[in-house]
C-alpha atoms as one frame of an Amber mdcrd trajectory, in Angstrom:
protein
 -20.436   5.111 -19.193 -20.740   8.881 -18.851 -20.041  10.344 -15.396 -21.600
  13.787 -15.081 -21.336  16.564 -12.490 -18.119  15.256 -10.937 -15.488  17.185
  -9.074 -12.361  15.651 -10.590  -9.298  15.538  -8.343  -6.191  15.377 -10.496
  -2.688  16.865 -10.656  -3.149  19.407  -7.892  -6.580  20.689  -8.974 -10.239
  20.015  -8.294 -12.337  20.827 -11.364 -16.007  20.380 -12.171 -16.419  18.261
 -15.304 -18.036  15.314 -17.040 -16.017  12.235 -17.953 -16.777   9.722 -20.695
 -15.481   6.162 -20.514 -15.177   4.174 -23.750 -14.090   0.554 -23.448 -11.273
   0.564 -20.872 -10.143   4.181 -21.333 -11.038   7.725 -20.412 -12.280   8.978
 -23.770 -13.156  12.583 -22.960 -13.148  15.088 -20.112 -15.086  18.316 -20.624
 -17.256  20.823 -18.816 -20.330  19.247 -20.383 -20.658  16.063 -22.460 -23.814
  14.879 -24.204 -24.330  11.191 -23.652 -23.904   9.157 -26.863 -26.751   6.809
 -27.718 -26.860   3.732 -25.512 -24.328   5.038 -22.973 -25.193   4.645 -19.292
 -25.101   7.901 -17.337 -24.043   8.211 -13.701 -24.682  11.576 -12.059 -21.865
  12.168  -9.572 -23.848  14.970  -7.965 -20.754  16.945  -7.055 -18.942  14.050
  -5.436 -15.174  13.672  -5.814 -13.772  11.580  -8.668 -10.168  10.495  -8.058
  -7.711   8.233  -9.855  -7.934   4.834  -8.194  -5.314   4.191  -5.554  -2.213
   2.287  -6.675  -1.161   0.376  -3.561   2.527  -0.470  -3.828   2.559  -2.791
  -0.804   0.040  -5.559  -0.116   0.246  -9.102   1.227  -2.614 -11.117  -0.267
  -1.218 -14.424   1.129  -1.372 -16.602  -1.974   0.052 -19.193  -2.377   0.441
 -21.134   0.832  -1.224 -18.865   3.400  -4.709 -18.750   1.932  -6.492 -19.308
   5.247  -5.616 -15.626   5.899  -6.547 -14.203   2.486  -6.152 -14.827  -1.231
  -5.867 -12.913  -4.479  -9.615 -12.979  -5.100 -10.908 -12.075  -1.632  -8.433
  -9.328  -0.868  -8.696  -7.694  -4.301 -12.475  -7.579  -3.797 -11.930  -5.758
  -0.499  -9.498  -3.433  -2.273 -11.948  -2.259  -4.953 -14.505  -1.632  -2.202
 -11.886   0.711  -0.762 -11.204   2.582  -4.010  -7.962   0.744  -4.800  -7.617
  -0.182  -8.463  -4.047  -1.558  -8.691  -1.845  -3.460  -6.247   1.753  -4.620
  -6.045   1.907  -7.829  -4.055   4.710  -9.002  -1.799   6.887 -12.151  -2.032
   6.667 -13.554   1.517   4.243 -16.357   0.720   4.739 -20.141   0.755   6.806
 -20.946  -1.220   8.339 -17.458  -1.282   8.490 -15.608  -4.582  12.264 -15.702
  -4.908  12.590 -17.206  -8.394  11.360 -16.163 -11.810   9.402 -19.431 -11.976
   7.564 -18.539  -8.769   6.811 -15.094 -10.219   5.325 -16.658 -13.339   3.165
 -18.921 -11.185   1.769 -15.919  -9.317   0.782 -14.199 -12.554  -0.896 -17.426
 -13.649  -2.886 -17.547 -10.412  -3.932 -13.900 -10.716  -5.259 -14.024 -14.282
  -9.053 -13.944 -14.293  -9.313 -13.817 -10.490  -8.136 -10.384  -9.356 -10.571
  -7.497  -9.357  -7.712  -4.998  -9.163  -4.862  -4.645 -11.608  -1.763  -6.364
 -10.299   1.987  -6.836 -10.331   4.294  -8.882  -8.130   7.663  -8.398  -6.453
  10.622 -10.724  -6.680  12.017 -11.334  -3.203  15.717 -11.231  -2.359  17.499
 -13.790  -0.171  21.078 -14.280   0.904  21.627 -16.719  -1.963  19.529 -15.720
  -5.009  21.615 -12.923  -6.517  21.996 -14.861  -9.782  18.198 -15.132 -10.021
  17.897 -11.401  -9.375  20.400 -10.561 -12.111  18.513 -12.722 -14.629  15.237
 -10.840 -14.048  13.750  -9.599 -17.311  11.999  -6.295 -17.950   8.361  -6.370
 -16.859   8.605  -9.617 -14.876   8.442  -7.862 -11.496   7.389  -4.405 -10.344
  10.578  -4.218  -8.228  12.913  -6.248  -6.000  11.863  -6.568  -2.340  14.666
  -6.752   0.238  13.772  -7.496   3.860  16.566  -5.747   5.766  14.950  -6.828
   9.016  13.701 -10.150  10.382  10.080  -9.417   9.660   8.979 -12.504   7.846
   9.948 -16.128   7.320  13.434 -16.891   5.992  13.708 -13.869   3.685  15.979
 -11.749   5.870  18.924 -10.475   3.832  21.672  -9.760   6.367  24.892 -10.802
   4.616  26.837  -7.567   3.944  28.417  -8.814   0.719  25.046  -9.995  -0.583
  23.428  -6.650   0.208  26.256  -4.843  -1.528  25.864  -7.079  -4.583  22.100
  -6.560  -4.691  22.401  -2.777  -4.574  25.194  -2.865  -7.153  23.598  -5.223
  -9.671  19.799  -5.301  -9.295  18.261  -4.671 -12.746  15.108  -3.134 -11.233
  14.320  -0.720  -8.418  15.217  -1.994  -4.933  12.413  -1.733  -2.365  13.315
  -2.265   1.292  11.845  -3.078   4.682  14.305  -1.407   7.066  14.711  -2.645
  10.644  17.981  -3.758  12.218  17.660  -7.332  13.485  20.478  -7.329  16.095
  18.929  -4.254  17.734  15.510  -5.918  17.793  16.935  -9.110  19.302  18.607
  -7.144  22.101  15.353  -5.318  22.831  13.437  -8.603  22.886  15.864  -9.995
  25.452  15.350  -6.950  27.678  11.550  -7.303  27.427  11.679 -11.032  28.211
  13.876 -10.382  31.247  11.290  -7.910  32.554   7.996  -9.585  31.583   8.770
 -13.200  30.656   6.568 -14.352  27.785   3.711 -12.066  28.836   5.076  -8.931
  27.177   2.487  -6.136  26.858   1.757  -5.092  23.287   2.624  -1.528  24.292
   6.260  -2.703  24.333   6.196  -3.371  20.586   7.469   0.090  19.534  10.268
  -0.226  22.104  11.268  -3.671  20.809  10.894  -2.645  17.147  12.474   0.614
  18.135  13.203   3.904  16.407  16.910   3.074  16.683  16.369  -0.243  14.848
  14.586   1.585  12.044  17.130   4.386  11.807  20.166   2.087  11.681  18.710
  -0.021   8.851  17.462   2.957   6.838  20.886   4.585   7.170  22.473   1.408
   5.747  20.026   1.222   2.813  20.456   4.883   1.895  24.235   4.551   2.144
  24.291   1.536  -0.182  22.007   3.285  -2.674  24.217   6.365  -2.747  27.348
   4.213  -3.085  26.018   2.330  -6.109  23.571   4.840  -7.615  20.736   2.385
  -6.954  17.120   3.377  -7.447  15.798   2.829  -3.899  12.278   3.017  -2.465
  11.989   2.563   1.307   8.692   1.237   2.595   6.560   2.122   5.649   8.601
   4.810   7.355   7.572   5.194  11.012   9.846   7.703  12.729  10.494  11.436
  12.602  14.228  10.839  12.901  14.446   8.848   9.648  13.017  11.773   7.685
  16.485  13.361   7.639  17.476  10.935   4.872  14.849  12.190   2.417  14.259
  15.355   0.433  11.024  17.257  -0.041   9.779  18.026  -3.520   8.393  16.409
  -6.665   9.066  12.704  -7.115  10.398  13.145 -10.658  14.157  12.809 -10.705
  14.561  11.432  -7.194  16.965   8.517  -6.845  15.747   7.634  -3.334  12.072
   7.775  -2.357  10.052   6.745   0.661   6.571   5.521   1.514   4.344   5.872
   4.565   1.387   3.617   5.349  -2.087   4.739   6.298  -2.085   3.152   9.769
   1.138   4.927  10.725  -0.436   8.220   9.619  -3.604   7.531  11.640  -2.606
   5.663  14.803  -0.082   6.246  17.572   1.196   4.245  20.525  -1.685   5.333
  22.772  -3.887   2.867  20.862  -2.054  -0.236  22.122  -4.136   0.151  25.291
  -7.402  -0.631  23.511  -6.331  -2.372  20.300  -3.324  -4.413  21.468  -2.390
  -7.169  19.025  -4.761  -5.810  16.366  -2.271  -3.035  15.588   0.896  -5.078
  16.072   2.746  -4.556  12.798   6.332  -4.329  11.593   7.632  -1.670  11.749
   5.628  -0.668  14.793   3.123   2.128  15.269   5.122   4.677  17.244   4.580
   7.974  19.081   2.128  10.794  18.482   5.092  13.019  17.608   6.251  10.497
  14.998   2.747  10.335  13.526   2.540  14.108  13.273   5.948  14.299  11.602
   4.949  11.657   9.051   1.759  13.531   8.164   3.716  16.757   7.722   6.220
  14.921   5.509   3.373  13.634   3.328   2.085  17.192   2.973   5.449  18.608
   1.947   6.449  15.775  -0.396   9.302  14.474   1.729   7.270  11.242   1.896
   6.458  10.461  -1.718   3.956   7.576  -1.621   1.180   6.450   0.716   0.223
   2.752   0.744  -1.286   0.135   3.066   0.993  -2.845   3.811  -2.282  -4.800
   3.970  -1.337  -7.973   5.860  -4.240 -10.104   7.111  -4.023 -12.819   9.763
  -6.848 -14.797  11.290  -8.516 -13.528  14.452  -7.279 -16.608  16.294  -3.686
 -15.940  15.284  -3.924 -12.326  16.434  -5.487 -13.333  19.776  -2.250 -14.958
  20.953   0.346 -13.550  23.340   2.913 -10.982  22.248   5.637 -13.214  20.822
   3.133 -15.585  19.168   0.740 -13.045  17.628   1.868 -12.290  14.054   2.491
  -8.738  12.868   0.165  -7.161  10.317  -3.395  -5.938   9.863  -5.979  -5.739
   7.047  -6.283  -2.254   5.549  -7.225  -2.087   1.856 -10.973  -1.632   2.392
 -10.481   1.463   4.546  -7.200   3.049   3.412  -8.698   5.955   1.449 -11.295
   6.476   4.169  -8.464   6.863   6.687  -6.881   9.511   4.475 -10.196  11.313
   4.011 -10.601  11.433   7.786  -7.211  13.140   7.923  -8.496  15.523   5.248
 -11.616  16.214   7.330  -9.293  17.142  10.208  -7.386  19.488   7.845  -4.238
  17.385   8.218  -4.074  16.501   4.505  -5.462  18.061   1.346  -7.594  16.049
  -1.060  -5.246  16.813  -3.966  -2.346  15.558  -1.838  -4.208  12.279  -1.311
  -4.502  11.790  -5.077  -0.843  12.734  -5.545   0.559  10.312  -2.958  -1.780
   7.374  -3.605  -2.032   7.446  -7.416   0.195   9.908  -9.293   3.401   9.246
  -7.332   3.315   5.429  -7.293   2.575   5.423 -11.026   5.546   7.702 -11.646
   7.957   5.957  -9.278   7.297   2.443 -10.561   6.758   3.507 -14.178   3.197
   2.175 -14.342   2.005   2.706 -17.898  -1.076   4.868 -18.538  -2.513   4.718
 -15.029  -2.574   6.865 -11.920  -4.076   9.992 -13.495  -7.484  11.240 -14.650
  -6.418  12.040 -18.207  -7.903  11.423 -21.617  -6.361   8.254 -23.039  -5.448
   6.754 -19.666  -7.062   3.572 -18.380 -10.310   4.364 -16.592  -9.216   3.358
 -13.080 -11.331   5.663 -10.934 -13.034   5.976  -7.576 -16.008   8.149  -6.631
 -15.978   9.397  -3.036 -18.620  11.263  -1.062 -16.838  13.378   1.570 -20.173
  14.404   3.088 -21.276  10.842   3.875 -20.269   8.458   6.661 -19.010   4.883
   6.626 -19.497   2.884   9.795 -17.203  -0.130   9.932 -19.168  -3.187  10.997
 -18.152  -6.800  11.071 -20.858  -7.555   8.494 -19.442  -4.990   6.054 -15.924
  -6.461   6.003 -14.806  -8.222   2.823 -11.460  -9.481   4.156 -11.216 -13.251
   4.407  -9.875 -12.837   7.945 -13.169 -11.177   8.940 -11.874  -8.494  11.315
 -10.583  -4.941  11.308  -9.032  -2.743  14.003 -11.535  -0.084  12.894 -14.712
  -2.059  13.658 -17.126   0.346  15.361 -15.446   3.432  13.922 -17.329   5.839
  11.653 -15.241   7.403   8.890 -16.428  10.806   7.588 -16.522   9.763   3.917
 -17.817   6.946   1.722 -16.535   5.078  -1.331 -19.504   5.118  -3.714 -18.039
   3.518  -6.860 -14.802   2.102  -8.241 -14.001   1.508 -11.904 -11.226  -0.839
 -13.030 -10.326  -0.661 -16.720 -13.553   1.182 -17.428 -15.827  -1.360 -15.728
 -17.712  -0.848 -12.492 -15.964  -3.043  -9.942 -17.777  -1.666  -6.895 -21.030
   0.305  -6.633 -24.069   0.724  -4.401 -22.254  -0.897  -1.490 -21.512  -4.115
  -3.375 -18.658  -5.649  -5.322 -19.993  -5.940  -8.860 -20.069  -9.077 -11.040
 -17.119  -9.610 -13.359 -13.376  -9.649 -12.842 -11.643  -6.843 -14.740  -8.118
  -6.663 -13.289  -5.209  -6.715 -15.717  -1.489  -7.276 -15.339   0.231  -3.909
 -14.924   2.644  -2.823 -17.611   5.710  -0.703 -16.925   7.659   1.857 -18.938
């Protein structure tokens, strides 16, 4: 396919050019390209052509939790949102805490995922030997839950944590919340409200102090052992003191923010309640503003989703019963383009944090950039159009979104995965083109 009249967003620049795709690669980028015989031409009409988003944090719920979502349904929603590669989390059933479980996930994904894919190995208090035996390319990284966010995967034994940071053969990726602090805050809330705790209490239970204490521990362990550390879903202004602004190249410790924490603040618990209950919690307007500024200046290196679907019935329960997490992949780039429309983020910054930086941090081979020779993982976005989120438009298996009824000031018009149209004209296209990610 030849894409003409595009405004290509890549490596800090927006340039007008044509782009030729041959097989699964970007074959040529030039001011003007004559279409070879038999090549389909798509006129971008001045719309923005970005590298597809590489989402380093999704929960697609397979195996074991497939009533919420699965590899096929959620990857279809992802390509509709301009996401071309995902890294999927280990808190499934059974959890992905062995190399055998990792291999089974790759088997399940082959021929079913519309995005490219890789999977995390999960750490526990007793699988250090399994972690040490991990071979190159088997996992995108090691996920350590340093907070009681999910199932039985909390790693809270100090000697185990020390051993993981000392001996992990891959990058360590952490969820940072301090469980004892959270438990104390839960007890205070129960004493005041009983079981009928308002959802507005969530950021006080999953507090800034709980986040700070755990992040401080993770950063300290990484500095002690020289560990490559990537901290997920930062939510507070205070935690930013642990991270440095600047290019991601050469950083030992990096950090991610998620789109909902950049977009929402605690005022939205009043109307959205359980729909935005997530761990770590959406916090104050001041925290949100600080996170956005940190994305702009490169103190926050990567922007992702933490896509985590649950059924509507599960989310409709009371505070302690409603699970944490929300579906996001279909609207993540649209959220960021709304921030761009408000002049809070630049379009080149969006490409940097969602594609270039995750490719560089995880060592994803030949993806994340609009360059000749790279895989043709691309998304075409119209920043002058509007996308109204309706229940009928949702592709998530769970069938709901906290953004239903909202109109985003942009539209995803097409997504290519490995040179093939995966999404166009408002529809997921036939064919499954996702490949297993390779790392360098």
